[in-house]
N, CA, C and O atoms as a Tinker XYZ file with bonds, in Angstrom:
   416  protein
     1  N      0.661000   -1.101000   -0.140000    73     2
     2  CA     0.070000    0.029000   -0.237000    64     1     3
     3  C      0.726000    1.443000   -0.244000    63     2     4     5
     4  O      0.343000    2.406000   -0.908000    81     3
     5  N      1.869000    1.392000    0.683000    73     3     6
     6  CA     2.650000    2.057000    0.889000    64     5     7
     7  C      3.261000    2.540000   -0.816000    63     6     8     9
     8  O      2.777000    3.548000   -1.330000    81     7
     9  N      3.955000    2.010000   -1.306000    73     7    10
    10  CA     4.548000    1.990000   -2.383000    64     9    11
    11  C      3.546000    2.507000   -3.644000    63    10    12    13
    12  O      3.974000    3.141000   -4.608000    81    11
    13  N      2.079000    2.102000   -3.449000    73    11    14
    14  CA     1.112000    2.265000   -4.538000    64    13    15
    15  C      0.684000    3.908000   -3.867000    63    14    16    17
    16  O     -0.076000    4.579000   -4.566000    81    15
    17  N      1.078000    4.395000   -2.801000    73    15    18
    18  CA     0.516000    5.647000   -2.353000    64    17    19
    19  C      1.540000    6.546000   -2.736000    63    18    20    21
    20  O      1.304000    7.683000   -3.145000    81    19
    21  N      2.866000    5.977000   -2.592000    73    19    22
    22  CA     3.657000    6.956000   -2.928000    64    21    23
    23  C      3.866000    7.307000   -4.891000    63    22    24    25
    24  O      4.428000    8.220000   -5.496000    81    23
    25  N      3.200000    6.232000   -5.297000    73    23    26
    26  CA     3.327000    6.312000   -6.758000    64    25    27
    27  C      2.294000    7.434000   -7.244000    63    26    28    29
    28  O      2.458000    8.147000   -8.234000    81    27
    29  N      1.311000    7.460000   -6.458000    73    27    30
    30  CA    -0.142000    8.184000   -6.496000    64    29    31
    31  C      0.382000   10.043000   -6.686000    63    30    32    33
    32  O      0.303000   10.921000   -7.545000    81    31
    33  N      0.950000    9.866000   -5.213000    73    31    34
    34  CA     1.288000   10.853000   -4.615000    64    33    35
    35  C      2.474000   11.643000   -5.720000    63    34    36    37
    36  O      2.435000   12.850000   -5.958000    81    35
    37  N      3.279000   10.897000   -6.184000    73    35    38
    38  CA     4.093000   11.468000   -7.226000    64    37    39
    39  C      3.407000   11.844000   -8.697000    63    38    40    41
    40  O      3.696000   12.751000   -9.477000    81    39
    41  N      2.310000   10.725000   -8.791000    73    39    42
    42  CA     1.768000   11.458000  -10.081000    64    41    43
    43  C      1.135000   12.512000   -9.881000    63    42    44    45
    44  O      1.340000   13.467000  -10.631000    81    43
    45  N      0.213000   12.609000   -8.830000    73    43    46
    46  CA    -0.501000   14.252000   -8.538000    64    45    47
    47  C      0.202000   14.970000   -8.487000    63    46    48    49
    48  O     -0.331000   16.052000   -8.735000    81    47
    49  N      1.503000   15.096000   -8.239000    73    47    50
    50  CA     2.305000   16.211000   -8.203000    64    49    51
    51  C      2.797000   16.380000   -9.576000    63    50    52    53
    52  O      2.427000   17.457000  -10.042000    81    51
    53  N      3.234000   15.947000  -10.069000    73    51    54
    54  CA     3.509000   15.860000  -11.639000    64    53    55
    55  C      2.358000   16.232000  -12.627000    63    54    56    57
    56  O      2.576000   16.779000  -13.709000    81    55
    57  N      1.164000   15.907000  -12.190000    73    55    58
    58  CA     0.013000   16.539000  -13.058000    64    57    59
    59  C     -0.625000   17.971000  -12.233000    63    58    60    61
    60  O     -1.401000   18.825000  -12.662000    81    59
    61  N     -0.075000   17.866000  -11.124000    73    59    62
    62  CA    -0.453000   19.501000  -10.858000    64    61    63
    63  C      0.750000   20.566000  -11.475000    63    62    64    65
    64  O      0.460000   21.724000  -11.777000    81    63
    65  N      2.071000   20.040000  -11.613000    73    63    66
    66  CA     2.990000   21.108000  -12.051000    64    65    67
    67  C      2.857000   20.919000  -13.229000    63    66    68    69
    68  O      3.739000   21.665000  -13.654000    81    67
    69  N      2.226000   20.290000  -14.450000    73    67    70
    70  CA     1.980000   19.888000  -15.802000    64    69    71
    71  C      0.881000   21.225000  -15.547000    63    70    72    73
    72  O      1.388000   22.265000  -15.967000    81    71
    73  N     -0.528000   21.430000  -14.945000    73    71    74
    74  CA    -1.123000   22.189000  -15.353000    64    73    75
    75  C     -0.983000   23.611000  -14.850000    63    74    76    77
    76  O     -1.697000   24.484000  -15.344000    81    75
    77  N     -0.178000   23.876000  -13.975000    73    75    78
    78  CA     0.218000   24.774000  -13.265000    64    77    79
    79  C      1.182000   25.841000  -14.332000    63    78    80    81
    80  O      1.036000   27.056000  -14.466000    81    79
    81  N      2.233000   24.906000  -15.044000    73    79    82
    82  CA     3.120000   25.592000  -15.842000    64    81    83
    83  C      4.523000   25.402000  -15.557000    63    82    84    85
    84  O      4.789000   26.176000  -14.637000    81    83
    85  N      5.425000   24.830000  -15.853000    73    83    86
    86  CA     6.772000   24.245000  -15.334000    64    85    87
    87  C      7.626000   25.777000  -16.226000    63    86    88    89
    88  O      7.382000   26.452000  -17.225000    81    87
    89  N      8.814000   25.745000  -15.032000    73    87    90
    90  CA     9.479000   27.008000  -15.372000    64    89    91
    91  C     10.102000   26.649000  -17.040000    63    90    92    93
    92  O     10.119000   27.609000  -17.810000    81    91
    93  N     10.517000   25.510000  -17.481000    73    91    94
    94  CA    10.564000   25.356000  -18.990000    64    93    95
    95  C     10.990000   23.687000  -19.307000    63    94    96    97
    96  O     11.553000   22.833000  -18.622000    81    95
    97  N     10.606000   23.693000  -20.246000    73    95    98
    98  CA    10.764000   22.048000  -21.000000    64    97    99
    99  C     11.686000   21.696000  -22.017000    63    98   100   101
   100  O     12.034000   22.699000  -22.641000    81    99
   101  N     12.091000   20.892000  -22.325000    73    99   102
   102  CA    12.963000   20.746000  -23.292000    64   101   103
   103  C     12.816000   19.345000  -23.364000    63   102   104   105
   104  O     12.274000   18.532000  -22.615000    81   103
   105  N     13.611000   19.215000  -24.774000    73   103   106
   106  CA    13.211000   17.277000  -24.956000    64   105   107
   107  C     14.691000   17.303000  -24.568000    63   106   108   109
   108  O     15.483000   18.245000  -24.581000    81   107
   109  N     14.853000   16.053000  -24.229000    73   107   110
   110  CA    16.199000   15.083000  -23.734000    64   109   111
   111  C     16.107000   13.739000  -23.861000    63   110   112   113
   112  O     15.051000   13.116000  -23.969000    81   111
   113  N     17.470000   13.173000  -23.848000    73   111   114
   114  CA    17.498000   11.785000  -23.661000    64   113   115
   115  C     18.435000   11.502000  -22.233000    63   114   116   117
   116  O     19.477000   12.151000  -22.140000    81   115
   117  N     18.154000   10.747000  -21.356000    73   115   118
   118  CA    18.389000   10.450000  -20.103000    64   117   119
   119  C     18.646000    8.765000  -19.908000    63   118   120   121
   120  O     17.894000    7.809000  -20.104000    81   119
   121  N     20.038000    8.851000  -19.440000    73   119   122
   122  CA    20.033000    7.426000  -18.772000    64   121   123
   123  C     20.188000    7.516000  -17.681000    63   122   124   125
   124  O     20.914000    8.357000  -17.151000    81   123
   125  N     19.211000    6.237000  -16.825000    73   123   126
   126  CA    19.677000    6.104000  -15.500000    64   125   127
   127  C     18.855000    4.831000  -15.165000    63   126   128   129
   128  O     18.463000    4.064000  -16.045000    81   127
   129  N     18.552000    4.601000  -13.490000    73   127   130
   130  CA    18.151000    3.345000  -13.302000    64   129   131
   131  C     16.657000    3.903000  -12.655000    63   130   132   133
   132  O     16.295000    4.906000  -12.039000    81   131
   133  N     15.960000    2.552000  -13.204000    73   131   134
   134  CA    13.946000    3.183000  -12.820000    64   133   135
   135  C     14.128000    2.817000  -10.958000    63   134   136   137
   136  O     14.542000    1.775000  -10.450000    81   135
   137  N     13.798000    3.698000  -10.478000    73   135   138
   138  CA    13.462000    3.714000   -9.185000    64   137   139
   139  C     12.109000    3.004000   -8.777000    63   138   140   141
   140  O     11.423000    2.668000   -9.742000    81   139
   141  N     11.592000    2.711000   -7.513000    73   139   142
   142  CA    10.678000    2.162000   -7.166000    64   141   143
   143  C      9.433000    3.347000   -7.226000    63   142   144   145
   144  O      8.320000    2.916000   -7.526000    81   143
   145  N      9.561000    4.728000   -6.971000    73   143   146
   146  CA     8.924000    5.588000   -6.734000    64   145   147
   147  C      8.713000    6.208000   -7.895000    63   146   148   149
   148  O      9.288000    7.294000   -7.957000    81   147
   149  N      8.112000    5.918000   -8.811000    73   147   150
   150  CA     7.988000    6.478000  -10.501000    64   149   151
   151  C      9.423000    7.767000  -10.688000    63   150   152   153
   152  O      9.335000    8.995000  -10.656000    81   151
   153  N     10.281000    7.159000  -10.822000    73   151   154
   154  CA    11.595000    7.981000  -10.910000    64   153   155
   155  C     12.554000    7.289000  -11.746000    63   154   156   157
   156  O     12.505000    6.075000  -11.947000    81   155
   157  N     13.708000    8.316000  -12.388000    73   155   158
   158  CA    14.430000    7.869000  -13.224000    64   157   159
   159  C     15.764000    8.668000  -12.532000    63   158   160   161
   160  O     15.770000    9.898000  -12.571000    81   159
   161  N     16.940000    7.908000  -11.873000    73   159   162
   162  CA    17.802000    8.467000  -11.195000    64   161   163
   163  C     19.522000    7.792000  -11.850000    63   162   164   165
   164  O     20.082000    6.695000  -11.851000    81   163
   165  N     19.910000    9.472000  -12.438000    73   163   166
   166  CA    21.027000    9.240000  -13.145000    64   165   167
   167  C     22.463000    8.419000  -12.226000    63   166   168   169
   168  O     22.343000    7.918000  -11.108000    81   167
   169  N     23.466000    8.452000  -12.851000    73   167   170
   170  CA    24.266000    8.029000  -12.399000    64   169   171
   171  C     25.024000    9.300000  -11.143000    63   170   172   173
   172  O     25.241000    9.024000   -9.963000    81   171
   173  N     25.246000   10.356000  -11.650000    73   171   174
   174  CA    25.519000   11.195000  -10.720000    64   173   175
   175  C     23.971000   11.474000   -9.915000    63   174   176   177
   176  O     24.040000   12.656000   -9.578000    81   175
   177  N     22.998000   11.076000   -9.587000    73   175   178
   178  CA    22.287000   11.474000   -8.422000    64   177   179
   179  C     21.546000   11.964000   -8.907000    63   178   180   181
   180  O     20.596000   11.930000   -8.125000    81   179
   181  N     21.105000   12.746000  -10.240000    73   179   182
   182  CA    20.114000   13.651000  -10.452000    64   181   183
   183  C     18.875000   12.444000  -10.583000    63   182   184   185
   184  O     18.924000   11.322000  -11.086000    81   183
   185  N     17.841000   13.118000   -9.962000    73   183   186
   186  CA    16.384000   12.068000  -10.024000    64   185   187
   187  C     15.182000   13.137000  -10.827000    63   186   188   189
   188  O     14.873000   14.267000  -10.449000    81   187
   189  N     14.659000   12.419000  -11.986000    73   187   190
   190  CA    13.562000   12.775000  -12.873000    64   189   191
   191  C     12.254000   11.660000  -12.347000    63   190   192   193
   192  O     12.283000   10.442000  -12.170000    81   191
   193  N     11.072000   12.722000  -12.186000    73   191   194
   194  CA     9.786000   12.044000  -11.915000    64   193   195
   195  C      9.428000   11.927000  -13.130000    63   194   196   197
   196  O      9.420000   12.788000  -14.009000    81   195
   197  N      8.963000   10.249000  -13.199000    73   195   198
   198  CA     8.179000   10.045000  -14.315000    64   197   199
   199  C      7.002000   10.471000  -14.474000    63   198   200   201
   200  O      6.092000   10.166000  -13.702000    81   199
   201  N      6.844000   11.274000  -15.548000    73   199   202
   202  CA     5.075000   12.293000  -15.751000    64   201   203
   203  C      4.068000   10.625000  -16.024000    63   202   204   205
   204  O      4.388000    9.582000  -16.594000    81   203
   205  N      2.853000   11.028000  -15.343000    73   203   206
   206  CA     1.666000    9.756000  -15.496000    64   205   207
   207  C      1.368000    9.348000  -17.068000    63   206   208   209
   208  O      0.400000    9.936000  -17.549000    81   207
   209  N      1.974000    8.539000  -17.835000    73   207   210
   210  CA     1.903000    8.376000  -19.040000    64   209   211
   211  C      1.866000    7.077000  -19.467000    63   210   212   213
   212  O      2.435000    6.242000  -18.764000    81   211
   213  N      1.268000    6.700000  -20.559000    73   211   214
   214  CA     1.644000    5.228000  -20.615000    64   213   215
   215  C      3.002000    4.666000  -20.575000    63   214   216   217
   216  O      3.391000    3.621000  -20.053000    81   215
   217  N      3.811000    5.794000  -21.397000    73   215   218
   218  CA     5.528000    5.012000  -20.983000    64   217   219
   219  C      6.009000    5.031000  -19.870000    63   218   220   221
   220  O      6.656000    4.104000  -19.383000    81   219
   221  N      5.676000    6.420000  -19.158000    73   219   222
   222  CA     6.268000    6.492000  -17.643000    64   221   223
   223  C      5.334000    5.490000  -16.729000    63   222   224   225
   224  O      5.965000    5.281000  -15.693000    81   223
   225  N      4.160000    4.836000  -16.707000    73   223   226
   226  CA     3.799000    3.792000  -16.027000    64   225   227
   227  C      4.043000    2.771000  -16.563000    63   226   228   229
   228  O      3.469000    1.808000  -16.055000    81   227
   229  N      4.648000    2.568000  -17.370000    73   227   230
   230  CA     5.378000    0.775000  -17.942000    64   229   231
   231  C      6.131000    1.117000  -16.816000    63   230   232   233
   232  O      5.837000    0.797000  -15.665000    81   231
   233  N      7.365000    1.944000  -17.247000    73   231   234
   234  CA     8.862000    2.327000  -16.873000    64   233   235
   235  C      8.544000    1.839000  -15.529000    63   234   236   237
   236  O      9.004000    0.852000  -14.956000    81   235
   237  N      7.752000    2.624000  -15.153000    73   235   238
   238  CA     7.612000    2.145000  -13.195000    64   237   239
   239  C      6.857000    1.142000  -12.702000    63   238   240   241
   240  O      6.645000    0.898000  -11.514000    81   239
   241  N      6.394000    0.478000  -13.804000    73   239   242
   242  CA     5.677000   -0.948000  -13.090000    64   241   243
   243  C      6.682000   -2.102000  -13.386000    63   242   244   245
   244  O      6.875000   -2.993000  -12.558000    81   243
   245  N      7.273000   -2.065000  -14.509000    73   243   246
   246  CA     7.627000   -3.224000  -15.146000    64   245   247
   247  C      9.570000   -3.173000  -15.244000    63   246   248   249
   248  O     10.408000   -4.074000  -15.242000    81   247
   249  N      9.642000   -2.159000  -15.296000    73   247   250
   250  CA    11.363000   -2.054000  -15.125000    64   249   251
   251  C     11.807000   -1.264000  -14.155000    63   250   252   253
   252  O     12.355000   -0.224000  -14.519000    81   251
   253  N     11.694000   -1.532000  -12.724000    73   251   254
   254  CA    12.015000   -1.206000  -11.870000    64   253   255
   255  C     13.275000   -2.001000  -11.703000    63   254   256   257
   256  O     13.330000   -3.205000  -11.951000    81   255
   257  N     14.664000   -1.017000  -11.112000    73   255   258
   258  CA    15.640000   -1.751000  -11.077000    64   257   259
   259  C     16.515000   -1.513000  -12.688000    63   258   260   261
   260  O     17.607000   -0.953000  -12.778000    81   259
   261  N     16.051000   -1.850000  -13.376000    73   259   262
   262  CA    16.812000   -1.803000  -14.649000    64   261   263
   263  C     17.039000   -0.095000  -15.275000    63   262   264   265
   264  O     16.266000    0.862000  -15.322000    81   263
   265  N     18.654000   -0.300000  -15.753000    73   263   266
   266  CA    18.976000    1.179000  -16.302000    64   265   267
   267  C     18.461000    1.203000  -18.276000    63   266   268   269
   268  O     18.791000    0.484000  -19.219000    81   267
   269  N     17.642000    2.276000  -18.167000    73   267   270
   270  CA    17.307000    2.444000  -19.481000    64   269   271
   271  C     17.611000    3.781000  -19.943000    63   270   272   273
   272  O     18.097000    4.620000  -19.185000    81   271
   273  N     17.337000    4.017000  -21.190000    73   271   274
   274  CA    17.358000    5.296000  -22.097000    64   273   275
   275  C     16.419000    5.611000  -21.923000    63   274   276   277
   276  O     15.580000    4.743000  -21.680000    81   275
   277  N     16.037000    6.942000  -21.945000    73   275   278
   278  CA    14.618000    7.636000  -22.000000    64   277   279
   279  C     14.775000    8.750000  -22.241000    63   278   280   281
   280  O     15.382000    9.606000  -21.598000    81   279
   281  N     13.874000    8.864000  -23.828000    73   279   282
   282  CA    13.641000    9.967000  -24.568000    64   281   283
   283  C     12.204000   10.438000  -24.611000    63   282   284   285
   284  O     11.196000    9.799000  -24.912000    81   283
   285  N     12.378000   12.062000  -24.137000    73   283   286
   286  CA    11.092000   12.757000  -24.123000    64   285   287
   287  C     11.323000   14.138000  -23.689000    63   286   288   289
   288  O     12.397000   14.634000  -24.030000    81   287
   289  N     10.442000   14.912000  -22.938000    73   287   290
   290  CA    10.212000   16.239000  -22.559000    64   289   291
   291  C     10.461000   16.050000  -21.203000    63   290   292   293
   292  O      9.899000   15.293000  -20.412000    81   291
   293  N     11.771000   17.173000  -20.963000    73   291   294
   294  CA    11.720000   17.182000  -19.316000    64   293   295
   295  C     11.316000   18.682000  -19.138000    63   294   296   297
   296  O     11.824000   19.581000  -19.807000    81   295
   297  N     10.144000   18.923000  -17.964000    73   295   298
   298  CA    10.361000   19.983000  -17.284000    64   297   299
   299  C     10.843000   20.440000  -15.724000    63   298   300   301
   300  O     11.085000   19.776000  -14.716000    81   299
   301  N     10.860000   21.498000  -15.934000    73   299   302
   302  CA    11.599000   21.909000  -14.241000    64   301   303
   303  C     10.783000   23.082000  -13.509000    63   302   304   305
   304  O     10.646000   24.286000  -13.723000    81   303
   305  N     10.257000   22.090000  -12.451000    73   303   306
   306  CA     9.599000   22.918000  -11.653000    64   305   307
   307  C     10.321000   23.505000  -10.711000    63   306   308   309
   308  O     10.595000   22.829000   -9.719000    81   307
   309  N     10.865000   25.086000  -10.809000    73   307   310
   310  CA    11.847000   25.507000   -9.587000    64   309   311
   311  C     11.213000   25.740000   -8.078000    63   310   312   313
   312  O     11.912000   25.401000   -7.122000    81   311
   313  N     10.303000   26.137000   -7.913000    73   311   314
   314  CA     9.281000   26.094000   -6.623000    64   313   315
   315  C      9.651000   25.026000   -5.948000    63   314   316   317
   316  O      9.963000   25.115000   -4.761000    81   315
   317  N      9.669000   23.680000   -6.724000    73   315   318
   318  CA     9.223000   22.701000   -5.667000    64   317   319
   319  C     11.266000   21.713000   -5.950000    63   318   320   321
   320  O     11.747000   20.882000   -5.180000    81   319
   321  N     11.809000   22.159000   -7.016000    73   319   322
   322  CA    12.757000   21.821000   -7.595000    64   321   323
   323  C     12.936000   20.476000   -8.240000    63   322   324   325
   324  O     13.972000   19.810000   -8.229000    81   323
   325  N     11.920000   20.197000   -8.742000    73   323   326
   326  CA    11.634000   18.732000   -9.402000    64   325   327
   327  C     11.714000   18.699000  -10.894000    63   326   328   329
   328  O     11.031000   19.582000  -11.414000    81   327
   329  N     12.424000   17.847000  -11.812000    73   327   330
   330  CA    12.407000   17.733000  -12.665000    64   329   331
   331  C     11.526000   16.265000  -13.347000    63   330   332   333
   332  O     11.805000   15.093000  -13.090000    81   331
   333  N     10.612000   16.674000  -14.102000    73   331   334
   334  CA     9.576000   15.976000  -14.549000    64   333   335
   335  C      9.875000   15.280000  -15.911000    63   334   336   337
   336  O      9.987000   16.185000  -16.738000    81   335
   337  N     10.095000   13.785000  -16.644000    73   335   338
   338  CA    10.101000   13.588000  -17.734000    64   337   339
   339  C      8.800000   12.916000  -18.275000    63   338   340   341
   340  O      8.249000   12.108000  -17.527000    81   339
   341  N      8.414000   13.095000  -19.141000    73   339   342
   342  CA     7.583000   12.649000  -20.272000    64   341   343
   343  C      7.680000   11.703000  -21.076000    63   342   344   345
   344  O      7.526000   11.943000  -22.274000    81   343
   345  N      7.951000   10.426000  -20.647000    73   343   346
   346  CA     8.711000    9.681000  -21.810000    64   345   347
   347  C      8.109000    9.275000  -22.958000    63   346   348   349
   348  O      6.984000    8.776000  -22.957000    81   347
   349  N      8.917000    9.484000  -24.177000    73   347   350
   350  CA     8.055000    9.227000  -25.488000    64   349   351
   351  C      8.485000    7.941000  -25.666000    63   350   352   353
   352  O      7.641000    7.070000  -25.873000    81   351
   353  N      9.949000    7.596000  -25.609000    73   351   354
   354  CA    10.340000    6.200000  -25.722000    64   353   355
   355  C     11.371000    5.895000  -25.053000    63   354   356   357
   356  O     11.938000    6.859000  -24.538000    81   355
   357  N     11.866000    4.784000  -24.856000    73   355   358
   358  CA    12.479000    3.859000  -24.039000    64   357   359
   359  C     13.282000    2.624000  -24.335000    63   358   360   361
   360  O     12.763000    1.788000  -25.075000    81   359
   361  N     14.806000    2.341000  -23.720000    73   359   362
   362  CA    14.846000    1.195000  -24.523000    64   361   363
   363  C     15.787000    0.771000  -23.160000    63   362   364   365
   364  O     16.204000    1.724000  -22.502000    81   363
   365  N     16.086000   -0.371000  -22.777000    73   363   366
   366  CA    16.985000   -0.820000  -21.742000    64   365   367
   367  C     18.491000   -0.884000  -21.995000    63   366   368   369
   368  O     18.843000   -1.499000  -23.002000    81   367
   369  N     19.325000   -0.392000  -21.303000    73   367   370
   370  CA    20.796000   -0.256000  -21.615000    64   369   371
   371  C     21.370000   -1.404000  -21.021000    63   370   372   373
   372  O     21.364000   -1.561000  -19.800000    81   371
   373  N     21.898000   -2.271000  -21.864000    73   371   374
   374  CA    22.698000   -3.500000  -20.802000    64   373   375
   375  C     24.119000   -3.308000  -20.695000    63   374   376   377
   376  O     24.597000   -2.649000  -21.618000    81   375
   377  N     24.948000   -3.723000  -19.785000    73   375   378
   378  CA    26.425000   -3.335000  -19.501000    64   377   379
   379  C     27.232000   -3.266000  -20.568000    63   378   380   381
   380  O     28.014000   -2.325000  -20.709000    81   379
   381  N     27.113000   -4.430000  -21.584000    73   379   382
   382  CA    27.940000   -4.376000  -22.991000    64   381   383
   383  C     27.728000   -3.273000  -23.975000    63   382   384   385
   384  O     28.360000   -3.173000  -25.026000    81   383
   385  N     27.058000   -2.679000  -23.682000    73   383   386
   386  CA    26.501000   -1.324000  -24.469000    64   385   387
   387  C     25.296000   -2.037000  -26.032000    63   386   388   389
   388  O     25.102000   -1.472000  -27.108000    81   387
   389  N     24.744000   -3.330000  -25.575000    73   387   390
   390  CA    23.955000   -3.918000  -26.611000    64   389   391
   391  C     22.269000   -3.667000  -25.803000    63   390   392   393
   392  O     21.977000   -3.990000  -24.651000    81   391
   393  N     21.421000   -3.046000  -26.765000    73   391   394
   394  CA    20.421000   -2.931000  -26.401000    64   393   395
   395  C     19.327000   -4.384000  -26.174000    63   394   396   397
   396  O     19.379000   -5.269000  -27.029000    81   395
   397  N     18.727000   -4.474000  -25.426000    73   395   398
   398  CA    18.028000   -5.451000  -24.545000    64   397   399
   399  C     16.769000   -5.562000  -24.939000    63   398   400   401
   400  O     16.333000   -6.666000  -25.264000    81   399
   401  N     15.896000   -4.305000  -24.975000    73   399   402
   402  CA    14.493000   -4.171000  -25.051000    64   401   403
   403  C     14.463000   -2.601000  -25.569000    63   402   404   405
   404  O     15.241000   -1.677000  -25.330000    81   403
   405  N     13.067000   -2.667000  -26.503000    73   403   406
   406  CA    12.569000   -1.400000  -26.745000    64   405   407
   407  C     10.983000   -0.696000  -26.314000    63   406   408   409
   408  O      9.882000   -1.082000  -26.706000    81   407
   409  N     11.155000   -0.058000  -25.797000    73   407   410
   410  CA     9.710000    0.828000  -25.632000    64   409   411
   411  C      9.186000    1.614000  -26.475000    63   410   412   413
   412  O      8.777000    2.666000  -25.984000    81   411
   413  N      9.050000    1.487000  -27.568000    73   411   414
   414  CA     8.749000    2.489000  -28.253000    64   413   415
   415  C      7.320000    1.904000  -29.098000    63   414   416
   416  O      6.727000    2.638000  -29.889000    81   415
């Protein structure tokens, strides 16, 4: 239940930020580990909240613990210091550099 509540709170926060307008949005490619609370965490510790979209939900339910390369739009909400990625596509990144799967 705690995980479901955390996911719902994260999605609600992302939706509110989207509706209220973010400080900026830009296309980006982010490589990171999918966290258990609808997050993408880069190797240098940056945290991106996964927006509540089909691809975001797929990542947060089916790919937790995996390293992925996500392409999409990143919005930054200065007030709460949140980076939110709306994932358009993604692929699993394996250690030898080969693509394991596609999320397009």
